[in-house]
Every structure is written in C-alpha cells, then in structure tokens.
C-alpha positions as CSV (number, residue, x, y, z in Angstrom):
1,M,117.1,108.3,94.4
2,I,113.9,110.2,94.7
3,I,112.0,111.1,97.8
4,F,108.2,111.3,97.5
5,N,105.7,112.8,100.4
6,L,103.2,110.0,100.6
7,L,99.6,109.8,102.0
8,C,97.6,106.7,103.4
9,D,93.9,106.3,103.3
10,N,94.0,106.8,106.9
11,G,95.4,110.2,106.6
12,H,99.1,109.3,107.8
13,R,101.5,111.4,105.9
14,F,105.2,110.0,105.3
15,E,108.0,109.8,102.9
16,G,109.2,107.2,100.7
17,W,112.4,106.8,98.8
18,F,112.8,104.9,95.5
19,A,115.0,104.6,92.6
20,S,112.9,106.6,90.4
21,G,109.0,107.4,89.6
22,D,108.8,104.3,87.6
23,A,109.9,102.3,90.7
24,F,107.6,103.9,93.1
25,R,104.5,103.2,90.6
26,D,105.8,99.7,89.9
27,Q,105.7,98.7,94.0
28,Q,102.6,100.5,94.2
29,A,101.0,98.6,91.7
30,R,101.9,95.6,93.1
31,Q,101.1,96.8,96.8
32,L,104.5,97.0,98.1
33,V,104.1,100.6,99.4
34,Q,102.8,100.8,102.4
35,C,102.3,103.2,105.2
36,T,104.8,103.3,108.1
37,Y,102.1,103.8,110.6
38,C,99.3,101.5,109.9
39,Q,100.7,99.5,107.1
40,T,97.8,99.9,104.7
41,S,98.7,99.7,101.0
42,S,96.2,102.3,100.0
43,V,99.1,105.1,99.6
44,T,99.0,107.9,97.1
45,Q,101.7,110.3,96.1
46,L,101.4,114.1,97.4
47,P,102.1,116.7,95.0
48,S,105.5,118.5,96.2
49,G,107.9,120.8,94.7
50,P,111.7,121.5,95.4
51,H,112.3,124.4,98.1
52,V,113.0,127.6,96.1
53,R,114.6,130.5,97.9
54,R,113.5,133.9,96.3
55,G,116.2,136.4,97.2
56,G,116.6,138.3,100.0
57,V,118.8,137.0,103.3
58,A,118.6,133.3,103.8
59,T,117.4,132.1,107.0
60,A,119.1,129.1,109.1
61,Q,116.5,127.1,107.8
62,D,117.2,128.2,104.0
63,R,121.1,127.5,104.7
64,N,120.4,124.1,106.2
65,I,118.1,123.0,103.8
66,S,120.6,124.4,100.7
67,A,123.4,122.8,102.5
68,A,121.7,119.5,102.9
69,A,120.9,119.6,99.2
70,D,124.4,120.3,97.7
71,G,126.2,117.9,100.2
72,T,128.5,120.9,101.5
73,T,127.3,120.9,105.2
74,A,125.5,118.7,107.4
75,A,122.1,119.8,108.0
76,A,120.7,120.5,111.8
77,P,122.4,118.2,114.0
78,L,118.9,117.7,115.8
79,A,117.1,117.2,112.7
80,Q,119.6,114.6,111.8
81,A,119.3,112.8,115.1
82,D,115.5,112.6,114.8
83,A,115.8,111.3,111.2
84,V,118.2,108.6,112.2
85,Q,116.0,107.8,115.0
86,N,112.8,107.7,113.0
87,F,114.9,105.7,110.2
88,F,115.7,103.2,112.8
89,Q,112.2,102.8,114.2
90,A,110.8,102.3,110.4
91,L,113.5,99.6,109.9
92,A,112.3,97.6,113.1
93,V,108.8,98.2,112.0
94,M,109.7,96.7,108.6
95,A,111.6,93.8,109.9
96,R,108.6,92.7,112.3
97,Q,106.4,92.6,109.5
98,A,108.7,90.9,107.1
99,D,109.2,87.2,106.5
100,N,112.5,86.3,107.7
101,V,114.1,84.0,105.0
102,G,117.5,83.6,106.9
103,D,120.4,83.1,104.5
104,R,117.9,82.5,101.6
105,L,117.4,86.3,101.0
106,A,119.0,86.3,97.7
107,E,117.2,83.1,96.2
108,E,114.0,84.2,97.4
109,A,114.3,87.7,96.3
110,R,114.9,86.4,93.3
111,R,111.7,84.2,93.2
112,I,109.6,87.2,94.2
113,H,111.1,89.4,91.3
114,Y,110.5,87.1,88.5
115,K,107.2,86.1,89.9
116,E,107.9,82.5,91.2
117,A,106.8,83.2,94.5
118,P,104.0,85.5,95.7
119,A,104.8,89.1,96.7
120,R,105.6,90.1,100.2
121,N,108.2,91.9,102.3
122,I,111.2,89.6,103.1
123,R,114.5,90.2,105.3
124,G,117.4,87.7,106.0
125,I,121.1,87.6,105.2
126,A,122.8,87.9,102.2
127,T,126.6,88.5,101.2
128,A,128.2,91.8,99.9
129,E,128.5,89.8,96.6
130,E,124.8,88.7,96.4
131,T,123.6,92.0,97.3
132,R,125.5,93.4,94.3
133,E,124.2,91.3,92.1
134,L,120.6,91.4,93.3
135,L,121.3,95.2,92.8
136,D,122.6,94.4,89.2
137,E,119.6,92.5,88.5
138,G,117.2,95.4,89.1
139,I,116.1,93.8,92.5
140,M,115.9,96.5,95.2
141,V,117.5,95.4,98.4
142,L,118.2,97.7,101.4
143,P,121.5,96.5,103.1
144,A,120.7,97.6,106.7
145,P,121.5,97.0,110.4
146,V,119.7,94.3,111.7
147,P,117.6,95.4,114.8
148,P,117.7,93.5,117.9
149,E,115.7,90.2,118.0
150,S,113.7,91.8,120.7
151,E,112.3,94.5,118.3
152,T,111.4,91.9,115.7
153,H,110.2,88.5,116.7
C-alpha cells in the first residue's frame, strides 16, 4: 500500500491510498480518483518525500512518526481519533456518491473491471469468498463497515 499526497484543481489537498504507483496512474487515467471535498476527478499527485530525522534528539513528533512507520508503537491517540473520524466521513461521502448494486457487487465489479459496463463507483454486499476472488483477479475492493442508511441515501 502506498499513500500519495494529492491536489485537485480547486486547491483541495488530500491523501489517496493505492496498491502501487501504477494502480494510482491507472485509476487516475480512468477518472476514478476524485477529490474527497468537491469530487472533481481533476487530481494531480504532489511531490512528497519520506520523513527523515537528521541526528540530534528526537522530538515527540519524530518518535510518533517513526513508531507508526515501523509498527512498534501506536501514534498519538488524538491523531488516531482524528484519522478514524476522517476515514469514516470519507466512507460516508463515497457511499452517498456510489451506485448501490446490492448483492450484485462482485458481478458488477467484474463487469466494470473488464469494461463490460461503464466505469463508476459502486457499493454493495459481497461474501468474504467473493471479496477474496475479486482481489485475486486484481479488482480493487474495500471491505468496509456500511455507514447508516441515513448517511448514504
């Protein structure tokens, strides 16, 4: 998994998580990458570099970043709470904008992937086995908790 810093044509900065750089470029070319704020698909990748500490005493922020990167310690609890809240808000936005295909998720995801149906964001229900099969075929799906219906449509 790779995280890119992204910028839309309206000046909104946000992060995108992708399986690889090629996966990002493929999704961007198909206009599947959208701004989390205004939903435009005019999105570019911002240059970014790894966090590197240059000697001296590590600050609390350095320790949190390093610990989170190597998985030995949890990041600051407040930062985690904000990240979780932002994640669920983004899920709710995506769910509101996605076509609900119900229990036909696996079938419709394949049709889109193999260009038998128009590219679009979809949501629905799939079994664990169907989800594994989609991932094995290279079809990106995100098993996620379903936001309450009042937050979708």
